[in-house]
C-alpha positions in Angstrom: 29.8 25.2 -32.6 31.7 24.6 -29.5 30.6 21.5 -27.7 31.7 20.1 -24.3 31.4 16.4 -23.4 31.2 15.6 -19.7 31.4 11.9 -18.7 31.3 10.2 -15.4 29.4 7.8 -13.2 27.2 10.5 -11.6 26.3 8.2 -8.7 24.7 10.5 -7.8 25.0 13.8 -9.7 25.7 16.6 -7.2 25.9 20.4 -7.2 29.7 20.5 -8.1 28.9 18.6 -11.4 26.4 21.3 -12.3 28.9 24.1 -11.3 31.6 22.5 -13.5 29.4 22.5 -16.5 28.3 26.2 -15.9 32.0 27.2 -15.5 33.0 25.4 -18.7 30.2 27.0 -20.7 31.2 30.4 -19.5 34.9 30.1 -19.8 35.1 28.2 -23.1 32.1 29.8 -24.8 30.3 26.4 -25.2 27.1 26.2 -27.2 26.2 22.8 -25.9 27.3 20.4 -23.2 26.7 16.7 -23.6 26.6 14.9 -20.2 27.3 11.2 -20.6 26.7 8.8 -17.7 28.9 5.7 -17.9 27.7 2.1 -17.9 30.8 0.9 -16.1 33.6 3.4 -15.7 37.1 1.8 -16.3 38.3 2.7 -12.8 35.1 1.3 -11.1 35.0 -2.4 -11.9 32.0 -2.9 -9.6 29.9 -0.5 -11.6 27.6 2.2 -10.2 25.2 1.6 -7.3 22.2 3.0 -9.2 21.3 1.7 -12.6 21.7 3.8 -15.7 18.1 4.7 -16.1 18.0 6.1 -12.5 21.2 8.1 -12.9 20.0 9.5 -16.2 16.8 10.6 -14.6 18.7 12.4 -11.8 20.9 14.1 -14.4 17.8 15.4 -16.2 16.5 16.8 -12.9 19.9 18.4 -11.9 20.3 20.1 -15.3 16.6 21.0 -15.8 17.3 24.8 -15.8 20.2 24.6 -18.2 18.7 24.3 -21.8 22.1 24.0 -23.4 22.7 20.7 -21.6 21.9 17.4 -23.3 21.9 14.1 -21.4 23.2 11.3 -23.7 22.6 7.6 -22.9 25.2 6.5 -25.5 27.4 4.7 -22.9 24.4 3.2 -21.1 23.0 1.8 -24.3 26.5 0.5 -25.4 26.9 -1.4 -22.2 30.2 -2.9 -21.0 33.2 -0.8 -19.9 32.7 2.8 -20.9 36.0 4.0 -22.6 36.4 7.6 -23.3 38.1 7.1 -26.6 35.1 5.4 -28.0 32.7 8.1 -26.7 34.9 10.8 -28.2 35.0 9.0 -31.6 31.2 8.7 -31.5 30.7 12.4 -31.0 33.4 13.4 -33.4 31.5 11.5 -36.0 28.3 13.2 -35.1 29.8 16.7 -35.0 32.5 16.6 -37.7 32.8 20.4 -38.2 32.6 21.5 -34.6 35.1 22.2 -31.8 34.9 19.5 -29.2 36.1 19.6 -25.6 36.2 16.7 -23.1 35.7 18.0 -19.6 37.7 16.3 -16.8 38.3 17.1 -13.2 41.7 18.4 -12.2 42.4 15.2 -10.2 42.0 13.1 -13.3 44.7 14.8 -15.4 47.6 12.9 -13.8 45.9 9.6 -14.6 45.1 10.6 -18.2 48.5 9.2 -19.3 47.3 5.7 -18.4 43.9 5.9 -20.0 43.0 3.6 -22.9 44.2 5.2 -26.2 44.8 8.8 -25.0 46.2 9.7 -28.4 42.9 8.7 -30.0 41.0 10.8 -27.5 43.1 13.9 -28.4 42.6 13.3 -32.1 39.0 14.0 -31.6 38.7 16.5 -28.7 40.6 19.0 -26.6 41.0 18.1 -23.0 39.5 20.8 -20.7 40.6 20.6 -17.1 38.4 22.1 -14.5 37.6 22.1 -10.8 39.4 22.2 -7.5 43.2 22.2 -7.9 43.2 23.0 -11.7 45.9 25.5 -11.3 48.3 22.8 -10.1 47.9 21.0 -13.4 50.4 23.3 -15.1 53.1 21.0 -13.9 51.8 18.3 -16.4 51.7 20.6 -19.4 55.3 19.9 -20.7 54.9 16.2 -20.3 51.5 16.4 -22.0 53.0 18.3 -25.0 55.9 15.9 -25.3 53.7 12.8 -25.2 50.9 13.9 -27.5 52.0 17.0 -29.4 48.9 18.6 -28.1 47.9 20.9 -25.3 45.1 21.0 -22.7 43.1 24.0 -21.5 42.3 24.9 -18.0 38.9 26.2 -17.0 39.3 28.7 -14.1 37.0 27.4 -11.4 37.4 26.8 -7.7 35.0 24.1 -6.6 34.2 22.5 -3.3 35.6 19.1 -2.3 32.6 16.9 -2.8 32.6 13.1 -3.0 29.8 11.0 -4.5 30.8 8.2 -2.1 30.3 10.4 0.9 27.0 11.5 -0.4 25.9 7.9 -0.8 27.0 7.2 2.8 25.0 10.2 4.1 21.9 9.0 2.2 22.3 5.5 3.4 22.3 6.7 7.0 19.2 8.9 6.4 21.0 12.3 6.2 20.2 15.0 3.7 23.5 16.0 1.9 24.0 19.7 1.4 25.7 19.1 -2.0 22.6 17.7 -3.6 20.1 19.8 -5.5 16.8 19.8 -3.5 14.9 18.3 -6.4 17.5 15.6 -6.9 17.4 14.8 -3.2 13.6 14.7 -3.2 13.5 12.2 -6.1 16.2 10.0 -4.4 14.2 10.0 -1.1 10.9 9.2 -2.9 12.5 6.3 -4.7 14.5 5.1 -1.7 17.8 5.1 -3.6 20.9 4.3 -1.7 18.9 3.2 1.4 18.7 -0.5 0.6 20.8 -2.7 2.9 21.6 -4.9 -0.1 23.7 -2.1 -1.6 25.5 -1.0 1.5 28.7 -2.9 0.7 29.0 -0.9 -2.6 28.8 2.5 -0.8 
């Protein structure tokens, strides 16, 4: 099988995340996409605003019409800082004979060279770059090959410029973000997520 792994804080999950997954499935011929919400992402020392259970619930709502998507709570259960190399090791062990791709946004490729143990990541998966600006990633291809002796693939997809932080701010001020699935927004509103004054400093 061909399996995609898509990690992130998803705080909250928005429509571009869903479109990324759909594009990756279509362009790479993926059989399954595993979406993995992080406990604490390495680049977000303060952690997510919502707890893991709430973010996982929102992911299940957002991907409810995509039966090939599986929400994994591996990083949430592991706790601590969520390092990609450990996640890739875990799923390589689970899918030993399958072709694995790790999906990253185009804006993350430049930073990949400073990730924890990038060689270990690429030993287990192929990096798949997608989203807005992916065509500009060609400039990193030669450096990538020289560093790792491997290549990445580009998923043709032009997404919108959507920021989870901006969505949180809109929600905090009582607005309805256009980039949220209506069912996701409805659940957020029902639960009062992102509206508490106590979390305003983290928005």
